[in-house]
MDAnalysis code that builds the backbone (N, CA, C; Angstrom):
import MDAnalysis as mda
import numpy as np

u = mda.Universe.empty(345, n_residues=115, atom_resindex=np.repeat(np.arange(115), 3), trajectory=True)
u.add_TopologyAttr("name", ["N", "CA", "C"] * 115)
u.add_TopologyAttr("resid", np.arange(1, 116))
u.add_TopologyAttr("resname", ["MET", "GLY", "ALA", "ASP", "ALA", "LYS", "THR", "ALA", "MET", "LYS", "VAL", "ASP", "VAL", "THR", "GLU", "ALA", "ALA", "ALA", "ARG", "ARG", "ILE", "ALA", "ARG", "ILE", "VAL", "SER", "ASN", "GLU", "ALA", "GLY", "LYS", "THR", "ALA", "LEU", "ARG", "VAL", "SER", "VAL", "GLU", "GLY", "GLY", "GLY", "CYS", "SER", "GLY", "PHE", "SER", "TYR", "LYS", "PHE", "ASP", "LEU", "VAL", "ASP", "THR", "ARG", "ASN", "ASP", "ASP", "ASP", "VAL", "ALA", "ILE", "GLU", "LYS", "ASP", "GLY", "ALA", "THR", "VAL", "LEU", "ILE", "ASP", "ASP", "LEU", "SER", "LEU", "VAL", "TYR", "MET", "GLY", "GLY", "SER", "VAL", "ILE", "ASP", "PHE", "VAL", "ASP", "ASP", "LEU", "MET", "GLY", "GLN", "SER", "PHE", "GLN", "ILE", "ARG", "ASN", "PRO", "ASN", "ALA", "VAL", "ALA", "SER", "CYS", "GLY", "CYS", "GLY", "THR", "SER", "PHE", "SER", "ILE"])
u.atoms.positions = np.array([
    [-32.894, -19.250, -14.378],
    [-31.761, -18.765, -15.150],
    [-31.146, -19.947, -15.873],
    [-30.957, -19.846, -17.186],
    [-30.397, -20.917, -17.986],
    [-28.907, -21.061, -17.770],
    [-28.345, -22.138, -18.322],
    [-26.915, -22.400, -18.160],
    [-26.067, -21.284, -18.751],
    [-26.458, -20.732, -19.906],
    [-25.695, -19.653, -20.526],
    [-25.682, -18.412, -19.647],
    [-26.821, -18.093, -19.030],
    [-26.895, -16.919, -18.154],
    [-26.025, -17.114, -16.922],
    [-26.017, -18.338, -16.365],
    [-25.182, -18.603, -15.192],
    [-23.711, -18.484, -15.540],
    [-23.326, -18.986, -16.720],
    [-21.939, -18.885, -17.145],
    [-21.553, -17.432, -17.346],
    [-22.443, -16.644, -17.922],
    [-22.161, -15.227, -18.175],
    [-21.969, -14.462, -16.866],
    [-22.617, -14.903, -15.778],
    [-22.510, -14.213, -14.498],
    [-21.321, -14.703, -13.673],
    [-20.588, -15.682, -14.154],
    [-19.488, -16.272, -13.408],
    [-18.250, -15.376, -13.478],
    [-17.515, -15.316, -12.392],
    [-16.234, -14.613, -12.349],
    [-15.188, -15.625, -11.892],
    [-14.074, -15.679, -12.591],
    [-12.992, -16.599, -12.241],
    [-11.858, -15.852, -11.558],
    [-11.126, -16.570, -10.708],
    [-9.955, -16.039, -10.022],
    [-8.778, -16.921, -10.415],
    [-7.702, -16.334, -10.921],
    [-6.533, -17.129, -11.298],
    [-5.817, -17.632, -10.044],
    [-4.950, -18.627, -10.240],
    [-4.174, -19.149, -9.120],
    [-3.285, -18.070, -8.516],
    [-2.686, -17.238, -9.367],
    [-1.808, -16.163, -8.876],
    [-2.590, -15.188, -8.004],
    [-3.797, -14.828, -8.426],
    [-4.618, -13.911, -7.638],
    [-5.048, -14.566, -6.331],
    [-5.445, -15.824, -6.386],
    [-5.878, -16.522, -5.171],
    [-4.747, -16.590, -4.151],
    [-3.544, -16.926, -4.608],
    [-2.397, -16.989, -3.692],
    [-2.136, -15.632, -3.053],
    [-2.187, -14.577, -3.845],
    [-1.920, -13.229, -3.331],
    [-3.009, -12.793, -2.357],
    [-4.266, -13.060, -2.688],
    [-5.379, -12.699, -1.801],
    [-5.252, -13.441, -0.478],
    [-4.972, -14.742, -0.534],
    [-4.829, -15.533, 0.695],
    [-3.707, -14.977, 1.561],
    [-2.594, -14.573, 0.946],
    [-1.458, -14.024, 1.694],
    [-1.830, -12.686, 2.336],
    [-2.499, -11.816, 1.580],
    [-2.877, -10.504, 2.102],
    [-3.861, -10.658, 3.263],
    [-4.881, -11.484, 3.075],
    [-5.904, -11.657, 4.112],
    [-5.297, -12.264, 5.373],
    [-4.358, -13.196, 5.222],
    [-3.754, -13.837, 6.400],
    [-2.933, -12.849, 7.225],
    [-2.469, -11.777, 6.598],
    [-1.677, -10.764, 7.306],
    [-2.519, -9.648, 7.911],
    [-3.824, -9.669, 7.679],
    [-4.717, -8.632, 8.190],
    [-5.632, -9.226, 9.256],
    [-5.396, -8.875, 10.503],
    [-6.168, -9.438, 11.612],
    [-7.662, -9.195, 11.438],
    [-8.443, -10.249, 11.550],
    [-9.895, -10.144, 11.506],
    [-10.494, -10.114, 10.115],
    [-9.692, -9.966, 9.079],
    [-10.220, -9.913, 7.708],
    [-10.312, -11.333, 7.153],
    [-11.370, -11.583, 6.375],
    [-11.597, -12.932, 5.874],
    [-11.693, -13.030, 4.357],
    [-11.854, -11.904, 3.665],
    [-12.074, -11.957, 2.220],
    [-11.701, -10.637, 1.565],
    [-11.560, -10.703, 0.244],
    [-11.381, -9.510, -0.573],
    [-12.695, -9.233, -1.283],
    [-13.252, -8.044, -1.075],
    [-14.468, -7.640, -1.766],
    [-14.069, -6.842, -3.003],
    [-14.617, -7.253, -4.147],
    [-14.424, -6.521, -5.390],
    [-15.785, -5.978, -5.794],
    [-15.858, -4.685, -6.032],
    [-17.134, -4.076, -6.411],
    [-16.926, -3.102, -7.559],
    [-18.031, -2.762, -8.203],
    [-18.021, -1.802, -9.300],
    [-18.761, -0.561, -8.832],
    [-18.143, 0.596, -9.045],
    [-18.753, 1.862, -8.665],
    [-18.800, 2.780, -9.874],
    [-19.739, 3.691, -9.874],
    [-19.769, 4.719, -10.903],
    [-18.610, 5.661, -10.692],
    [-18.033, 6.158, -11.774],
    [-16.917, 7.088, -11.662],
    [-15.702, 6.579, -12.398],
    [-14.592, 7.184, -12.170],
    [-13.379, 6.829, -12.886],
    [-13.366, 7.527, -14.234],
    [-12.249, 7.483, -14.900],
    [-12.114, 8.225, -16.154],
    [-12.876, 7.587, -17.310],
    [-13.346, 6.342, -17.153],
    [-14.076, 5.687, -18.236],
    [-15.543, 5.403, -17.905],
    [-16.016, 5.791, -16.735],
    [-17.428, 5.610, -16.401],
    [-17.688, 4.736, -15.197],
    [-16.965, 3.616, -15.075],
    [-17.079, 2.728, -13.923],
    [-15.673, 2.435, -13.422],
    [-15.564, 2.107, -12.130],
    [-14.262, 1.727, -11.612],
    [-14.411, 0.563, -10.645],
    [-13.340, -0.204, -10.516],
    [-13.307, -1.327, -9.587],
    [-12.826, -0.833, -8.229],
    [-13.384, -1.401, -7.198],
    [-12.961, -1.079, -5.839],
    [-12.597, -2.381, -5.143],
    [-11.476, -2.390, -4.435],
    [-11.004, -3.557, -3.710],
    [-10.964, -3.225, -2.228],
    [-11.596, -4.064, -1.390],
    [-11.604, -3.851, 0.060],
    [-11.391, -5.182, 0.771],
    [-10.631, -5.154, 1.861],
    [-10.545, -6.318, 2.738],
    [-11.688, -6.224, 3.733],
    [-12.428, -7.317, 3.896],
    [-13.609, -7.299, 4.751],
    [-13.622, -8.489, 5.698],
    [-14.485, -8.381, 6.710],
    [-14.611, -9.460, 7.682],
    [-16.009, -10.077, 7.708],
    [-16.917, -9.578, 6.871],
    [-18.276, -10.115, 6.844],
    [-18.776, -10.251, 5.410],
    [-19.757, -11.135, 5.259],
    [-20.433, -11.296, 3.970],
    [-21.807, -10.666, 4.057],
    [-22.232, -10.050, 2.971],
    [-23.580, -9.506, 2.883],
    [-24.504, -10.547, 2.261],
    [-25.803, -10.386, 2.458],
    [-26.783, -11.335, 1.936],
    [-26.727, -11.461, 0.420],
    [-26.363, -10.377, -0.279],
    [-26.357, -10.414, -1.747],
    [-24.984, -10.727, -2.334],
    [-24.040, -11.167, -1.514],
    [-22.703, -11.481, -2.006],
    [-22.650, -12.842, -2.683],
    [-21.899, -12.905, -3.756],
    [-21.503, -14.164, -4.362],
    [-20.082, -14.406, -3.898],
    [-19.815, -15.576, -3.329],
    [-18.485, -15.895, -2.824],
    [-17.774, -16.809, -3.815],
    [-16.571, -16.433, -4.174],
    [-15.728, -17.253, -5.030],
    [-14.573, -17.713, -4.155],
    [-14.440, -19.017, -3.998],
    [-13.395, -19.554, -3.136],
    [-12.433, -20.382, -3.961],
    [-11.132, -20.104, -3.777],
    [-10.108, -20.826, -4.528],
    [-8.801, -20.798, -3.756],
    [-8.196, -21.951, -3.591],
    [-6.869, -22.073, -2.977],
    [-6.745, -21.305, -1.667],
    [-7.760, -21.371, -0.809],
    [-7.711, -20.716, 0.489],
    [-8.076, -19.247, 0.477],
    [-8.445, -18.720, -0.682],
    [-8.827, -17.309, -0.788],
    [-10.324, -17.199, -1.049],
    [-10.925, -16.123, -0.537],
    [-12.334, -15.845, -0.780],
    [-12.465, -14.447, -1.379],
    [-13.180, -14.377, -2.500],
    [-13.497, -13.102, -3.140],
    [-15.007, -12.936, -3.072],
    [-15.464, -11.777, -2.621],
    [-16.889, -11.481, -2.528],
    [-17.252, -10.421, -3.564],
    [-18.347, -10.667, -4.278],
    [-18.855, -9.711, -5.268],
    [-20.357, -9.602, -5.056],
    [-20.866, -8.374, -4.877],
    [-22.304, -8.203, -4.676],
    [-23.039, -8.393, -5.998],
    [-24.347, -8.679, -5.903],
    [-25.175, -8.954, -7.082],
    [-25.099, -7.852, -8.132],
    [-25.163, -6.600, -7.709],
    [-25.161, -5.487, -8.659],
    [-23.835, -5.402, -9.410],
    [-22.726, -5.555, -8.704],
    [-21.416, -5.519, -9.352],
    [-21.245, -6.696, -10.298],
    [-21.814, -7.841, -9.934],
    [-21.702, -9.037, -10.758],
    [-22.330, -8.832, -12.135],
    [-23.365, -8.006, -12.202],
    [-23.995, -7.694, -13.490],
    [-22.962, -7.097, -14.450],
    [-22.074, -6.241, -13.938],
    [-21.064, -5.585, -14.756],
    [-19.807, -6.435, -14.936],
    [-19.618, -7.433, -14.074],
    [-18.385, -8.213, -14.079],
    [-18.542, -9.626, -14.611],
    [-19.756, -10.040, -14.972],
    [-19.981, -11.405, -15.421],
    [-19.032, -11.805, -16.536],
    [-18.402, -12.964, -16.394],
    [-17.457, -13.453, -17.390],
    [-16.035, -12.963, -17.193],
    [-15.806, -12.157, -16.161],
    [-14.476, -11.584, -15.923],
    [-13.522, -12.590, -15.288],
    [-12.248, -12.272, -15.385],
    [-11.198, -13.029, -14.720],
    [-10.399, -12.053, -13.872],
    [-10.253, -12.373, -12.580],
    [-9.442, -11.570, -11.669],
    [-8.063, -12.205, -11.606],
    [-7.036, -11.427, -11.907],
    [-5.670, -11.933, -11.961],
    [-4.776, -11.046, -11.102],
    [-3.623, -11.577, -10.724],
    [-2.600, -10.779, -10.047],
    [-1.368, -10.807, -10.930],
    [-0.873, -9.641, -11.302],
    [0.237, -9.532, -12.236],
    [1.427, -8.896, -11.534],
    [2.582, -9.490, -11.722],
    [3.838, -8.965, -11.190],
    [4.792, -8.848, -12.375],
    [4.931, -7.627, -12.905],
    [5.772, -7.421, -14.078],
    [6.592, -6.143, -13.919],
    [7.217, -5.698, -14.989],
    [8.063, -4.501, -14.931],
    [7.301, -3.253, -14.513],
    [5.986, -3.238, -14.753],
    [5.156, -2.082, -14.395],
    [4.767, -2.105, -12.912],
    [5.030, -3.218, -12.231],
    [4.705, -3.335, -10.817],
    [3.759, -4.486, -10.549],
    [3.256, -4.545, -9.345],
    [2.336, -5.587, -8.918],
    [0.934, -5.006, -8.823],
    [-0.052, -5.752, -9.341],
    [-1.422, -5.263, -9.241],
    [-2.415, -6.372, -9.535],
    [-3.619, -6.189, -8.980],
    [-4.736, -7.029, -9.381],
    [-5.281, -6.452, -10.670],
    [-5.581, -7.308, -11.626],
    [-6.151, -6.863, -12.888],
    [-7.402, -7.671, -13.178],
    [-8.391, -7.013, -13.731],
    [-9.642, -7.674, -14.074],
    [-9.811, -7.625, -15.581],
    [-9.848, -8.809, -16.189],
    [-10.116, -8.905, -17.622],
    [-11.626, -9.077, -17.771],
    [-12.279, -8.010, -18.212],
    [-13.740, -7.963, -18.253],
    [-14.221, -7.946, -19.709],
    [-14.897, -9.016, -20.158],
    [-15.361, -9.053, -21.544],
    [-16.491, -8.062, -21.831],
    [-17.094, -7.504, -20.788],
    [-18.174, -6.529, -20.955],
    [-17.654, -5.127, -21.232],
    [-16.392, -4.874, -20.916],
    [-15.815, -3.540, -21.067],
    [-15.506, -3.271, -22.536],
    [-15.992, -2.154, -23.047],
    [-15.697, -1.776, -24.426],
    [-14.544, -0.784, -24.480],
    [-14.227, -0.188, -23.356],
    [-13.077, 0.727, -23.261],
    [-12.563, 0.691, -21.828],
    [-11.288, 0.929, -21.669],
    [-10.722, 1.009, -20.319],
    [-9.638, 2.067, -20.328],
    [-9.233, 2.471, -19.125],
    [-8.209, 3.505, -19.012],
    [-6.843, 2.858, -18.883],
    [-5.814, 3.648, -18.933],
    [-4.458, 3.147, -18.843],
    [-4.120, 2.505, -17.501],
    [-4.783, 2.960, -16.435],
    [-4.469, 2.407, -15.114],
    [-5.122, 1.047, -14.900],
    [-6.097, 0.676, -15.747],
    [-6.701, -0.644, -15.659],
    [-7.778, -0.788, -14.600],
    [-8.131, 0.297, -13.917],
    [-9.154, 0.189, -12.871],
    [-10.459, 0.848, -13.266],
    [-10.513, 1.447, -14.433],
    [-11.719, 2.135, -14.883],
    [-12.121, 1.587, -16.250],
    [-13.432, 1.452, -16.482],
    [-13.883, 0.882, -17.743],
    [-15.255, 1.424, -18.101],
    [-15.668, 1.206, -19.347],
    [-17.027, 1.564, -19.783],
    [-17.623, 0.369, -20.491],
    [-18.957, 0.320, -20.494],
    [-19.653, -0.780, -21.165],
    [-20.651, -0.244, -22.159],
])
């Protein structure tokens, strides 16, 4: 895999998201990471799923930052390559948001997208 392909498959986690993930995981006994995956469904075709987990799978890519670990399986990474995972706290509330350059459309809730 060339350098461009590796960069395209990379997912970044902002400092705000890393801090929030580390705080959430530390409050959940036995949990060690946040798993982010892509599933079929949602109002735009695909949706993101967030789970707290205690184990890594063989096909997981681990992103570690500021004491937080995010796990993404190989298949989901195909749809998420180049994305940035952020945590936003604004007038609309608090949420994890994924800025995905592969998405050509997304829904208003920000958890569903199409490519």
